[in-house]
N, CA, C and O atoms as CSV, one atom per row, in Angstrom:
chain,resi,resn,atom,element,x,y,z
A,1,UNK,N,N,95.956,109.265,86.616
A,1,UNK,CA,C,95.748,108.869,87.724
A,1,UNK,C,C,96.820,107.785,88.174
A,1,UNK,O,O,97.119,106.763,87.556
A,2,UNK,N,N,97.368,108.262,89.472
A,2,UNK,CA,C,98.087,107.001,89.778
A,2,UNK,C,C,98.042,106.006,91.097
A,2,UNK,O,O,98.167,106.414,92.252
A,3,UNK,N,N,97.908,105.093,90.844
A,3,UNK,CA,C,97.773,103.934,91.847
A,3,UNK,C,C,98.804,103.448,92.585
A,3,UNK,O,O,99.713,103.529,91.758
A,4,UNK,N,N,99.382,102.918,93.747
A,4,UNK,CA,C,100.343,102.691,94.516
A,4,UNK,C,C,100.006,101.583,95.442
A,4,UNK,O,O,98.997,101.478,96.141
A,5,UNK,N,N,100.826,100.923,95.354
A,5,UNK,CA,C,100.445,99.441,96.579
A,5,UNK,C,C,101.938,99.084,97.338
A,5,UNK,O,O,102.977,98.998,96.682
A,6,UNK,N,N,101.899,98.940,98.445
A,6,UNK,CA,C,102.743,97.880,98.753
A,6,UNK,C,C,102.344,96.995,99.862
A,6,UNK,O,O,101.685,97.285,100.860
A,7,UNK,N,N,102.902,95.763,99.486
A,7,UNK,CA,C,102.773,94.442,99.911
A,7,UNK,C,C,103.683,93.456,100.463
A,7,UNK,O,O,104.692,93.012,99.915
A,8,UNK,N,N,103.144,93.112,101.795
A,8,UNK,CA,C,104.300,92.907,102.620
A,8,UNK,C,C,103.640,91.142,102.478
A,8,UNK,O,O,102.447,90.848,102.412
A,9,UNK,N,N,104.849,90.145,102.459
A,9,UNK,CA,C,104.814,89.128,102.108
A,9,UNK,C,C,105.551,87.848,102.814
A,9,UNK,O,O,106.251,88.234,103.751
A,10,UNK,N,N,105.577,86.860,102.681
A,10,UNK,CA,C,106.226,85.664,103.186
A,10,UNK,C,C,106.452,84.756,102.537
A,10,UNK,O,O,105.559,84.424,101.757
A,11,UNK,N,N,107.753,83.932,102.556
A,11,UNK,CA,C,108.440,83.129,101.214
A,11,UNK,C,C,108.594,82.396,102.249
A,11,UNK,O,O,109.518,82.744,102.986
A,12,UNK,N,N,107.912,81.362,102.603
A,12,UNK,CA,C,108.360,80.196,103.480
A,12,UNK,C,C,109.028,79.296,102.723
A,12,UNK,O,O,110.096,78.908,103.197
A,13,UNK,N,N,108.746,78.926,101.842
A,13,UNK,CA,C,109.704,77.781,101.056
A,13,UNK,C,C,111.319,78.393,101.527
A,13,UNK,O,O,112.038,77.842,102.361
A,14,UNK,N,N,111.647,79.614,100.794
A,14,UNK,CA,C,113.092,80.155,100.892
A,14,UNK,C,C,113.912,79.406,102.052
A,14,UNK,O,O,113.456,78.997,103.120
A,15,UNK,N,N,115.044,79.337,101.652
A,15,UNK,CA,C,115.592,78.367,102.920
A,15,UNK,C,C,116.989,79.567,103.087
A,15,UNK,O,O,117.718,79.905,104.020
A,16,UNK,N,N,116.865,79.934,101.678
A,16,UNK,CA,C,118.418,81.548,102.096
A,16,UNK,C,C,117.780,82.519,101.153
A,16,UNK,O,O,116.765,82.548,100.456
A,17,UNK,N,N,118.834,83.335,101.428
A,17,UNK,CA,C,118.089,85.013,100.399
A,17,UNK,C,C,118.194,84.506,98.965
A,17,UNK,O,O,117.275,84.821,98.209
A,18,UNK,N,N,119.194,83.761,98.492
A,18,UNK,CA,C,119.395,83.523,97.495
A,18,UNK,C,C,117.615,82.664,96.600
A,18,UNK,O,O,116.993,82.828,95.551
A,19,UNK,N,N,117.521,81.962,97.593
A,19,UNK,CA,C,116.287,80.962,97.327
A,19,UNK,C,C,115.076,82.597,97.205
A,19,UNK,O,O,114.661,83.153,96.188
A,20,UNK,N,N,114.931,82.797,98.057
A,20,UNK,CA,C,113.802,84.341,98.370
A,20,UNK,C,C,114.158,85.221,97.002
A,20,UNK,O,O,113.245,85.507,96.228
A,21,UNK,N,N,115.577,85.653,96.730
A,21,UNK,CA,C,115.245,86.545,95.430
A,21,UNK,C,C,115.258,85.704,94.592
A,21,UNK,O,O,114.217,86.182,94.143
A,22,UNK,N,N,115.460,84.831,93.891
A,22,UNK,CA,C,114.833,83.724,93.170
A,22,UNK,C,C,113.570,83.972,92.470
A,22,UNK,O,O,113.387,84.276,91.291
A,23,UNK,N,N,112.589,83.751,93.588
A,23,UNK,CA,C,111.463,84.216,93.785
A,23,UNK,C,C,110.802,85.440,93.694
A,23,UNK,O,O,109.746,85.769,93.154
A,24,UNK,N,N,111.615,86.027,94.313
A,24,UNK,CA,C,110.785,87.341,94.039
A,24,UNK,C,C,111.357,88.075,92.467
A,24,UNK,O,O,110.605,88.937,92.012
A,25,UNK,N,N,112.442,87.806,91.779
A,25,UNK,CA,C,112.675,87.905,90.395
A,25,UNK,C,C,111.603,87.510,89.478
A,25,UNK,O,O,111.221,88.075,88.454
A,26,UNK,N,N,111.143,86.312,90.099
A,26,UNK,CA,C,110.052,85.352,89.075
A,26,UNK,C,C,108.855,86.449,88.926
A,26,UNK,O,O,108.453,86.906,87.856
A,27,UNK,N,N,108.252,86.854,90.537
A,27,UNK,CA,C,107.399,87.070,90.315
A,27,UNK,C,C,107.435,88.847,89.827
A,27,UNK,O,O,106.710,89.435,89.024
A,28,UNK,N,N,108.426,89.296,90.557
A,28,UNK,CA,C,108.453,90.890,89.639
A,28,UNK,C,C,108.599,90.768,88.149
A,28,UNK,O,O,108.024,91.550,87.392
A,29,UNK,N,N,109.573,89.527,87.612
A,29,UNK,CA,C,109.225,90.159,86.208
A,29,UNK,C,C,108.265,89.852,85.528
A,29,UNK,O,O,107.950,90.440,84.493
A,30,UNK,N,N,107.492,88.600,86.164
A,30,UNK,CA,C,105.819,88.373,85.375
A,30,UNK,C,C,105.114,89.759,85.481
A,30,UNK,O,O,104.541,90.356,84.570
A,31,UNK,N,N,105.256,90.113,86.655
A,31,UNK,CA,C,104.205,91.401,87.199
A,31,UNK,C,C,104.737,92.318,85.721
A,31,UNK,O,O,104.071,92.289,84.686
A,32,UNK,N,N,106.018,93.094,85.854
A,32,UNK,CA,C,106.517,94.120,84.701
A,32,UNK,C,C,106.166,93.563,83.279
A,32,UNK,O,O,105.984,94.435,82.429
A,33,UNK,N,N,106.038,92.246,82.868
A,33,UNK,CA,C,105.391,91.643,81.366
A,33,UNK,C,C,103.978,91.611,81.340
A,33,UNK,O,O,103.272,91.989,80.404
A,34,UNK,N,N,103.536,91.052,82.616
A,34,UNK,CA,C,101.880,90.783,82.350
A,34,UNK,C,C,101.156,92.525,82.019
A,34,UNK,O,O,100.332,92.813,81.151
A,35,UNK,N,N,101.732,93.348,82.923
A,35,UNK,CA,C,100.449,94.600,83.542
A,35,UNK,C,C,101.397,95.853,83.025
A,35,UNK,O,O,100.947,96.938,82.655
A,36,UNK,N,N,102.500,95.569,83.062
A,36,UNK,CA,C,103.238,96.708,82.693
A,36,UNK,C,C,103.337,97.821,83.670
A,36,UNK,O,O,103.058,98.981,83.366
A,37,UNK,N,N,103.716,97.471,84.787
A,37,UNK,CA,C,103.600,98.179,86.000
A,37,UNK,C,C,105.284,98.094,86.465
A,37,UNK,O,O,105.971,97.111,86.188
A,38,UNK,N,N,105.930,99.563,87.381
A,38,UNK,CA,C,106.867,99.579,87.856
A,38,UNK,C,C,106.393,98.772,89.256
A,38,UNK,O,O,105.313,98.991,89.805
A,39,UNK,N,N,107.318,97.869,89.702
A,39,UNK,CA,C,107.546,96.904,90.909
A,39,UNK,C,C,109.052,96.793,91.229
A,39,UNK,O,O,109.889,96.545,90.361
A,40,UNK,N,N,109.322,96.978,92.444
A,40,UNK,CA,C,110.398,96.853,93.364
A,40,UNK,C,C,110.764,96.066,94.764
A,40,UNK,O,O,109.895,95.318,95.211
A,41,UNK,N,N,111.624,96.158,95.258
A,41,UNK,CA,C,111.450,95.326,96.574
A,41,UNK,C,C,111.551,96.462,97.369
A,41,UNK,O,O,112.583,97.074,97.091
A,42,UNK,N,N,110.913,96.980,98.223
A,42,UNK,CA,C,111.384,98.253,98.997
A,42,UNK,C,C,111.963,97.690,100.543
A,42,UNK,O,O,113.004,98.272,100.852
A,43,UNK,N,N,111.629,96.967,101.275
A,43,UNK,CA,C,112.428,96.397,102.673
A,43,UNK,C,C,112.710,95.315,102.635
A,43,UNK,O,O,112.572,94.683,101.588
A,44,UNK,N,N,113.155,94.794,103.669
A,44,UNK,CA,C,113.724,93.194,104.069
A,44,UNK,C,C,114.501,92.789,103.328
A,44,UNK,O,O,114.511,91.572,103.147
A,45,UNK,N,N,115.352,93.542,102.683
A,45,UNK,CA,C,116.318,92.746,101.592
A,45,UNK,C,C,117.384,91.564,102.762
A,45,UNK,O,O,117.824,90.522,102.275
A,46,UNK,N,N,117.565,91.788,103.704
A,46,UNK,CA,C,118.528,90.711,104.683
A,46,UNK,C,C,117.561,89.659,105.143
A,46,UNK,O,O,118.140,88.897,105.916
A,47,UNK,N,N,116.455,89.372,104.980
A,47,UNK,CA,C,115.872,88.905,105.722
A,47,UNK,C,C,115.359,87.798,104.993
A,47,UNK,O,O,114.573,88.248,104.160
A,48,UNK,N,N,115.444,86.442,104.908
A,48,UNK,CA,C,115.078,85.283,104.199
A,48,UNK,C,C,113.707,84.714,103.454
A,48,UNK,O,O,113.405,83.990,102.506
A,49,UNK,N,N,113.003,85.591,104.607
A,49,UNK,CA,C,111.557,84.557,104.258
A,49,UNK,C,C,110.206,86.078,104.177
A,49,UNK,O,O,109.094,85.973,103.661
A,50,UNK,N,N,110.687,87.160,104.744
A,50,UNK,CA,C,109.599,88.086,104.697
A,50,UNK,C,C,110.405,89.069,103.772
A,50,UNK,O,O,111.629,89.195,103.753
A,51,UNK,N,N,109.410,89.791,102.951
A,51,UNK,CA,C,110.022,90.900,101.942
A,51,UNK,C,C,108.263,91.914,102.060
A,51,UNK,O,O,107.205,91.753,102.669
A,52,UNK,N,N,108.738,92.773,101.235
A,52,UNK,CA,C,108.084,94.446,101.052
A,52,UNK,C,C,108.271,94.535,99.658
A,52,UNK,O,O,109.447,94.509,99.296
A,53,UNK,N,N,107.177,94.660,98.553
A,53,UNK,CA,C,107.387,95.121,97.634
A,53,UNK,C,C,106.280,96.312,97.008
A,53,UNK,O,O,105.096,96.420,97.327
A,54,UNK,N,N,106.842,96.937,96.282
A,54,UNK,CA,C,106.009,97.909,95.926
A,54,UNK,C,C,105.495,98.135,94.246
A,54,UNK,O,O,106.219,98.247,93.256
A,55,UNK,N,N,104.311,98.152,94.310
A,55,UNK,CA,C,103.708,98.769,92.770
A,55,UNK,C,C,103.382,99.575,92.424
A,55,UNK,O,O,102.578,100.186,93.128
A,56,UNK,N,N,103.734,100.093,91.223
A,56,UNK,CA,C,103.017,101.521,90.758
A,56,UNK,C,C,102.139,101.379,89.424
A,56,UNK,O,O,102.653,100.894,88.417
A,57,UNK,N,N,101.091,101.717,89.431
A,57,UNK,CA,C,100.692,102.211,87.329
A,57,UNK,C,C,99.959,103.648,87.489
A,57,UNK,O,O,99.440,104.352,88.354
A,58,UNK,N,N,100.248,103.634,86.106
A,58,UNK,CA,C,99.336,105.036,86.178
A,58,UNK,C,C,98.703,104.857,84.607
A,58,UNK,O,O,99.208,104.245,83.666
A,59,UNK,N,N,97.533,105.540,84.652
A,59,UNK,CA,C,96.916,105.580,83.868
A,59,UNK,C,C,95.879,106.616,83.588
A,59,UNK,O,O,95.958,107.350,84.573
A,60,UNK,N,N,94.767,107.189,82.647
A,60,UNK,CA,C,94.411,108.012,82.373
A,60,UNK,C,C,92.984,108.143,82.883
A,60,UNK,O,O,92.265,109.142,82.918
A,61,UNK,N,N,92.788,107.105,83.204
A,61,UNK,CA,C,91.226,106.827,84.094
A,61,UNK,C,C,91.291,106.505,85.163
A,61,UNK,O,O,92.431,106.038,85.151
A,62,UNK,N,N,90.876,106.351,86.343
A,62,UNK,CA,C,90.808,105.572,87.609
A,62,UNK,C,C,90.579,104.483,87.763
A,62,UNK,O,O,91.257,103.763,88.496
A,63,UNK,N,N,89.115,103.920,86.819
A,63,UNK,CA,C,88.982,102.945,86.585
A,63,UNK,C,C,90.281,102.112,86.277
A,63,UNK,O,O,90.747,101.301,87.078
A,64,UNK,N,N,90.694,102.321,85.336
A,64,UNK,CA,C,91.579,101.341,84.758
A,64,UNK,C,C,92.948,101.248,85.837
A,64,UNK,O,O,93.385,100.136,86.133
A,65,UNK,N,N,93.493,102.335,86.320
A,65,UNK,CA,C,94.597,101.968,87.121
A,65,UNK,C,C,93.901,101.189,88.175
A,65,UNK,O,O,94.588,100.215,88.482
A,66,UNK,N,N,92.826,101.257,88.822
A,66,UNK,CA,C,92.475,100.868,89.751
A,66,UNK,C,C,92.045,98.718,89.554
A,66,UNK,O,O,92.083,97.778,90.348
A,67,UNK,N,N,91.701,98.853,88.120
A,67,UNK,CA,C,91.791,97.468,88.034
A,67,UNK,C,C,92.906,97.102,87.622
A,67,UNK,O,O,93.144,95.942,87.958
A,68,UNK,N,N,93.761,97.617,86.993
A,68,UNK,CA,C,94.892,97.383,86.769
A,68,UNK,C,C,95.962,96.350,87.855
A,68,UNK,O,O,96.482,95.239,87.959
A,69,UNK,N,N,95.786,97.834,88.588
A,69,UNK,CA,C,96.228,97.201,90.669
A,69,UNK,C,C,95.746,95.740,90.874
A,69,UNK,O,O,96.517,94.781,90.912
A,70,UNK,N,N,94.410,95.661,91.002
A,70,UNK,CA,C,93.688,94.483,91.242
A,70,UNK,C,C,94.071,93.535,90.765
A,70,UNK,O,O,94.415,92.619,91.513
A,71,UNK,N,N,94.164,93.377,89.331
A,71,UNK,CA,C,94.586,92.231,88.765
A,71,UNK,C,C,95.888,91.866,89.184
A,71,UNK,O,O,96.097,90.700,89.519
A,72,UNK,N,N,96.997,92.905,89.214
A,72,UNK,CA,C,98.591,92.408,89.688
A,72,UNK,C,C,98.386,91.841,90.871
A,72,UNK,O,O,98.949,90.782,91.148
A,73,UNK,N,N,97.361,92.606,91.936
A,73,UNK,CA,C,97.207,92.078,93.007
A,73,UNK,C,C,97.087,90.160,93.314
A,73,UNK,O,O,97.804,89.406,93.973
A,74,UNK,N,N,95.892,89.926,92.521
A,74,UNK,CA,C,95.586,89.020,92.326
A,74,UNK,C,C,96.556,88.137,91.488
A,74,UNK,O,O,96.081,87.040,91.194
A,75,UNK,N,N,97.485,88.322,91.160
A,75,UNK,CA,C,98.236,87.621,90.322
A,75,UNK,C,C,99.453,87.217,91.374
A,75,UNK,O,O,99.943,86.088,91.356
A,76,UNK,N,N,99.916,88.304,92.340
A,76,UNK,CA,C,100.295,87.700,93.337
A,76,UNK,C,C,100.168,87.200,94.040
A,76,UNK,O,O,101.055,86.728,94.752
A,77,UNK,N,N,98.793,87.047,94.191
A,77,UNK,CA,C,98.129,85.962,95.144
A,77,UNK,C,C,98.366,84.333,94.453
A,77,UNK,O,O,98.618,83.298,95.070
A,78,UNK,N,N,98.211,84.501,93.176
A,78,UNK,CA,C,98.251,82.949,92.555
A,78,UNK,C,C,99.710,82.194,92.843
A,78,UNK,O,O,100.000,81.014,92.644
A,79,UNK,N,N,100.363,83.051,93.269
A,79,UNK,CA,C,101.838,81.949,93.228
A,79,UNK,C,C,101.599,81.489,94.641
A,79,UNK,O,O,101.120,82.203,95.522
A,80,UNK,N,N,101.980,80.209,94.787
A,80,UNK,CA,C,101.479,79.351,96.018
A,80,UNK,C,C,102.657,79.835,97.065
A,80,UNK,O,O,102.428,79.938,98.270
A,81,UNK,N,N,104.080,80.151,96.414
A,81,UNK,CA,C,105.569,80.196,97.380
A,81,UNK,C,C,105.128,81.516,97.892
A,81,UNK,O,O,105.862,81.993,98.758
A,82,UNK,N,N,103.931,82.317,97.494
A,82,UNK,CA,C,104.396,83.875,98.567
A,82,UNK,C,C,102.904,84.295,99.053
A,82,UNK,O,O,101.932,84.494,98.324
A,83,UNK,N,N,102.953,84.357,100.119
A,83,UNK,CA,C,101.753,84.524,100.635
A,83,UNK,C,C,101.800,86.505,100.913
A,83,UNK,O,O,102.677,87.351,101.085
A,84,UNK,N,N,100.802,86.486,100.850
A,84,UNK,CA,C,100.463,88.209,101.048
A,84,UNK,C,C,99.733,88.478,102.585
A,84,UNK,O,O,98.670,88.092,103.072
A,85,UNK,N,N,100.533,89.093,102.950
A,85,UNK,CA,C,100.221,89.306,104.313
A,85,UNK,C,C,99.013,90.937,104.565
A,85,UNK,O,O,97.981,91.136,105.207
A,86,UNK,N,N,99.661,91.557,103.895
A,86,UNK,CA,C,99.183,93.002,104.359
A,86,UNK,C,C,99.750,93.893,102.944
A,86,UNK,O,O,100.849,93.820,102.395
A,87,UNK,N,N,98.657,94.674,102.627
A,87,UNK,CA,C,98.755,95.669,101.732
A,87,UNK,C,C,98.382,96.748,101.959
A,87,UNK,O,O,97.447,96.886,102.748
A,88,UNK,N,N,98.962,97.833,101.367
A,88,UNK,CA,C,98.438,99.432,101.860
A,88,UNK,C,C,98.469,100.331,99.940
A,88,UNK,O,O,99.295,100.338,99.028
A,89,UNK,N,N,97.075,100.955,100.145
A,89,UNK,CA,C,97.010,101.305,98.724
A,89,UNK,C,C,97.081,102.560,98.520
A,89,UNK,O,O,96.386,102.964,99.452
A,90,UNK,N,N,97.556,103.831,97.751
A,90,UNK,CA,C,97.330,105.242,97.655
A,90,UNK,C,C,96.868,105.392,96.231
A,90,UNK,O,O,97.203,104.571,95.377
A,91,UNK,N,N,96.095,106.442,95.959
A,91,UNK,CA,C,95.652,106.969,94.897
A,91,UNK,C,C,96.061,108.419,94.828
A,91,UNK,O,O,95.533,109.174,95.644
A,92,UNK,N,N,96.860,108.875,94.033
A,92,UNK,CA,C,97.374,110.123,93.585
A,92,UNK,C,C,96.481,110.801,92.050
A,92,UNK,O,O,96.827,111.875,91.559
């Protein structure tokens, strides 16, 4: 089972692209380390407050894949500097 998610978000405290990338790098690195998922910035690389990141996880069981993705999304929500505005999920 493959579960993917596209997450749109706003980083209100970012005053420059450098600040935005520092916040995103910290979030994406921790996601990779904690949940062993693939994560990348997909769009809005040149906007300093808006972002879209993609997450993908693969598991042999649908329940485990969905659980991992839900935990990763909750983990993203735990960062006070990142506000998740929209999320689209797909199951393959």
